[in-house]
C-alpha positions in Angstrom: 0.0 0.0 0.0 1.1 3.5 -0.7 3.1 5.3 2.0 1.1 8.5 3.0 3.0 11.6 4.0 1.3 13.3 7.0 1.6 16.1 9.5 0.2 16.3 13.0 -1.3 19.4 14.5 -1.4 19.2 18.3 1.2 17.4 20.4 -0.3 17.4 23.8 -1.1 14.3 25.8 -3.4 12.8 23.2 -1.4 14.0 20.3 1.8 12.4 21.5 0.0 9.1 22.1 -1.2 9.2 18.5 2.3 10.2 17.2 3.8 7.2 19.0 1.3 4.9 17.3 2.1 6.5 13.9 5.8 5.9 14.3 5.1 2.1 14.4 3.2 2.1 11.1 5.0 1.5 7.8 2.1 3.0 5.8 2.7 6.5 7.2 5.6 8.9 6.9 5.3 11.5 9.6 6.8 14.6 8.0 6.1 17.4 10.5 4.4 18.3 13.8 3.0 21.7 14.9 2.0 22.8 18.4 1.7 26.1 20.1 4.0 24.7 22.9 6.2 22.8 20.5 9.3 23.5 22.7 7.9 21.1 25.3 8.2 18.1 22.9 10.7 19.2 20.3 13.6 17.2 21.7 11.5 14.1 21.9 10.2 14.5 18.3 13.8 15.1 17.0 15.0 12.0 18.7 12.2 10.1 16.9 13.5 11.5 13.5 10.9 14.2 13.0 12.9 17.2 12.0 10.2 19.7 10.9 8.5 21.2 13.9 6.4 24.4 14.1 4.6 26.6 16.6 2.2 27.8 13.9 0.1 25.1 12.2 -0.1 27.3 9.0 3.6 26.6 8.4 2.9 22.9 8.6 0.0 23.3 6.1 2.4 25.0 3.7 4.8 22.0 3.5 4.1 20.7 0.0 4.8 17.0 0.5 2.3 16.6 3.3 -0.8 14.9 1.9 -2.9 14.6 5.0 -3.1 16.1 8.5 -4.1 14.7 11.8 -5.7 17.3 14.2 -5.3 16.6 17.9 -5.6 20.1 19.3 -8.2 21.3 21.9 -11.8 21.3 20.7 -12.2 25.0 20.5 -9.7 25.1 17.6 -11.0 22.3 15.5 -13.2 24.1 13.0 -10.6 26.8 12.2 -7.8 24.3 11.7 -10.0 22.0 9.6 -11.0 24.9 7.4 -7.4 26.0 6.9 -6.4 22.4 6.1 -9.1 22.0 3.5 -8.2 25.2 1.9 -4.6 24.0 1.8 -5.9 20.9 0.0 -4.8 18.4 2.7 -6.9 15.4 3.6 -8.1 15.6 7.3 -8.4 13.4 10.3 -9.8 15.4 13.2 -10.6 14.4 16.7 -14.3 14.8 17.8 -16.1 17.1 18.0 -15.8 19.9 15.5 -17.5 22.4 17.7 -18.6 23.1 21.3 -21.4 25.4 20.3 -24.8 25.2 18.6 -23.5 27.0 15.5 -24.0 24.1 13.2 -23.5 26.4 10.2 -19.8 26.6 11.1 -19.4 22.9 11.0 -21.3 22.7 7.7 -18.9 25.4 6.3 -16.0 23.0 7.1 -17.8 20.2 5.3 -18.5 22.4 2.3 -14.9 23.5 2.1 -13.7 19.9 2.2 -16.0 19.1 -0.7 -15.0 22.2 -2.7 -11.3 21.5 -2.3 -11.5 17.9 -3.3 -10.2 16.4 -0.1 -11.6 13.9 2.3 -12.2 14.1 6.0 -12.6 11.6 8.9 -13.6 12.1 12.5 -11.9 10.4 15.4 -14.8 8.5 17.0 -12.3 5.9 18.0 -14.9 3.6 19.8 -16.2 2.7 16.4 -12.9 0.9 15.8 -12.9 -0.9 19.2 -13.0 -4.6 18.2 -15.7 -5.4 20.8 -18.0 -2.6 19.9 -17.4 -3.2 16.2 -18.4 -6.8 16.6 -21.7 -5.8 18.2 -22.3 -3.3 15.3 -21.6 -5.9 12.7 -24.0 -8.4 14.3 -26.7 -5.7 14.6 -26.1 -4.9 10.9 -26.6 -8.5 10.0 -29.9 -8.6 11.9 -28.7 -11.0 14.6 -30.7 -9.3 17.3 -33.6 -8.4 15.0 -34.9 -4.9 15.2 -32.8 -2.9 17.8 -35.1 -1.5 20.4 -32.9 -0.4 23.3 -29.2 0.6 23.5 -27.7 0.9 26.9 -24.4 2.7 27.4 -22.4 3.2 30.6 -19.3 5.6 30.4 -17.6 6.6 33.6 -14.2 8.2 33.9 -11.8 7.2 36.6 -11.4 10.7 38.0 -11.9 14.5 37.6 -10.2 16.7 35.1 -8.9 20.2 35.8 -11.3 23.1 35.2 -8.9 24.7 32.7 -8.8 21.5 30.6 -12.6 21.1 30.7 -13.1 24.6 29.4 -10.9 23.9 26.4 -12.4 20.5 25.5 -16.1 21.2 26.0 -17.2 19.9 29.4 -18.8 16.5 30.1 -21.4 16.6 27.4 -19.2 17.8 24.5 -16.1 16.0 25.4 -17.2 12.7 27.1 -20.8 12.1 26.3 -20.2 13.0 22.6 -18.7 9.5 22.2 -21.9 8.0 23.6 -24.2 10.0 21.4 -22.3 8.7 18.4 -22.2 5.1 19.7 -25.9 5.1 20.4 -26.7 6.2 16.9 -24.1 3.8 15.5 -25.6 0.8 17.3 -29.3 1.8 16.7 -28.7 2.4 13.0 -31.2 5.3 13.3 -31.1 9.0 14.0 -32.1 10.7 17.3 -35.4 12.6 17.4 -35.6 13.5 21.1 -33.4 13.9 24.2 -34.3 14.0 27.9 -31.4 14.6 30.2 -30.7 15.3 33.8 -27.3 16.3 35.2 -25.8 17.3 38.5 -22.5 17.9 40.4 -22.6 15.1 42.8 -18.8 14.7 43.0 -17.3 18.2 42.6 -19.7 21.1 43.3 -17.2 23.7 42.0 -17.9 22.5 38.5 -21.0 24.6 38.5 -18.7 27.6 38.5 -17.7 26.7 34.9 -21.3 25.5 33.9 -20.3 21.8 33.9 -21.6 18.7 35.6 -20.0 15.4 36.7 -23.0 13.0 36.7 -25.4 12.6 33.8 -28.4 10.4 32.8 -30.1 10.5 29.4 -32.9 9.0 27.4 -32.7 9.3 23.6 -35.5 8.5 21.2 -34.8 7.4 17.6 -36.6 7.6 14.3 -37.1 3.8 14.4 -39.0 4.2 17.7 -36.2 2.7 19.8 -34.5 4.2 22.8 -31.0 4.7 24.3 -30.2 4.9 27.9 -26.9 6.6 28.8 -25.3 7.2 32.2 -22.0 9.1 32.8 -19.9 9.9 35.7 -16.6 11.7 36.1 -15.4 9.4 38.9 -15.6 5.6 39.0 -13.3 4.6 41.9 -12.8 1.1 40.4 -11.4 2.2 37.0 -12.5 3.2 33.5 -16.1 1.9 33.1 -17.1 1.3 29.5 -20.1 -1.0 28.7 -22.5 -1.3 25.7 -25.7 -3.3 25.3 -28.0 -3.7 22.3 -31.4 -5.3 23.0 -33.6 -6.3 20.0 -36.5 -8.3 18.9 -34.4 -11.5 18.6 -32.1 -11.2 21.5 -29.3 -9.1 23.1 -25.6 -8.2 22.5 -23.4 -6.9 25.3 -19.8 -5.8 25.7 -18.5 -5.7 29.2 -15.5 -3.9 30.7 -12.0 -4.8 29.7 -9.4 -5.7 32.4 -5.8 -7.0 32.4 -7.0 -10.5 33.3 -10.0 -12.7 32.6 -9.3 -14.8 35.7 -12.1 -14.9 38.2 -11.4 -16.3 41.7 -14.4 -18.0 43.5 -14.3 -18.8 47.2 -16.8 -19.4 49.9 -16.6 -15.8 50.9 -16.4 -13.8 47.6 -15.9 -13.8 43.9 -12.8 -11.9 42.9 -11.9 -10.4 39.5 -9.6 -7.7 38.2 -10.9 -4.1 38.1 -11.4 -2.5 34.6 -8.5 -0.9 32.9 -7.6 2.4 34.6 -7.8 5.0 31.9 -8.9 5.7 28.3 -5.6 5.3 26.5 -5.2 1.8 28.1 -8.8 0.7 27.4 -8.8 2.0 23.8 -5.2 1.4 22.8 -6.1 -0.9 20.0 -8.9 1.3 18.8 -6.7 4.4 18.6 -4.1 2.6 16.6 -6.8 1.1 14.3 -8.4 4.4 13.6 -5.1 5.7 12.1 -4.7 2.5 10.1 -8.3 2.8 8.9 -7.9 6.4 7.9 -4.8 5.8 5.8 -6.0 2.6 4.3 -9.4 4.1 3.2 -7.7 7.3 2.0 -5.6 5.2 -0.4 -8.3 2.8 -1.5 -11.2 5.3 -1.6 -13.3 3.3 0.8 -15.6 5.0 3.4 -14.1 6.2 6.6 -15.4 4.7 9.9 -16.7 8.1 11.0 -17.3 11.3 8.9 -18.1 15.0 9.5 -21.8 14.1 9.1 -21.5 11.7 12.1 -20.1 14.4 14.3 -22.7 17.0 13.2 -25.5 14.6 14.2 -23.8 14.0 17.6 -23.4 17.7 18.2 -27.1 18.2 17.6 -27.8 15.7 20.3 -25.3 17.4 22.7 -27.0 20.8 22.3 -30.4 19.2 22.9 -29.1 17.5 26.0 -27.8 20.8 27.4 -31.2 22.4 26.7 -33.0 19.5 28.4 -30.9 19.9 31.5 -31.6 23.6 31.6 -35.4 23.3 31.0 -36.1 20.0 32.7 -38.0 18.9 29.6 -37.5 16.6 26.7 -36.0 18.4 23.7 -36.6 17.5 20.0 -33.7 16.8 17.7 -33.8 17.2 13.9 -33.1 13.7 12.5 -32.7 15.0 8.9 -29.1 14.7 7.8 -27.7 17.9 6.2 -26.8 17.8 2.6 -23.6 19.5 1.7 
């Protein structure tokens, strides 16, 4: 397969994790990295053989041999960088979401620019590439549970984030639950028509100072008449809690937590088993690597990406409705009609 020359914009915690994955792949040539704090990682990048490093991402976009860019910056920068990348005629992989606001027109402008400039764009909904969740999706697609009726998703982080980080990445709903909105639609094979949400600060009351929450419960309704039940928490003392269930007319599919061991110890007093993996980059290590492989492979072959800008726009709609539902205490309708760009 063709070796694709790429650049990375954003070399923070997540960006460096992705860069380390890229360096192990023989289908990618990592040409350059840009970050506003590039001095923090420059030595490490040079040791890895990446000579071109920039503070300004526009300089990276001007490098002629770069064919595609991976965007791992904070959420509040995604739309502007994606627009600039499209105008520079670079293919784009961008972490979710595109926006933290209800201004869908801005996300649609990015999609329009991608189309007009003849490039392709994928979104980093990495859970679609998790082999367990992917297996469930494929079985639902084949009709093995009949008509899907209820999707249940549990997503609980191991601990709180700093207020400063939360304000850059979008709070619980736009950063964390965004994955669940996409996963619910992905598993149900239908678009959301209504959201009822209730949220609170049961762990850290100071989150209310930045208009965020740490505990969330939601009910989604879909065009096919089915429902999704989602619960989130910012602190699960036992590890990173990630579970998905699809119930349908012919049965049920379920993916439980992942741990370091499948050994269970049964005694007269208790049943003992390992706790779930402790953090997201451990739990989804395979999925993060696979989404990069998927992007490059499908870019070369012309096959569809696992997740597209359309998918993130539909998830963003649900996020805005969830926020409105928390504020009003009422169910909020969601437009299920997919935008045409």
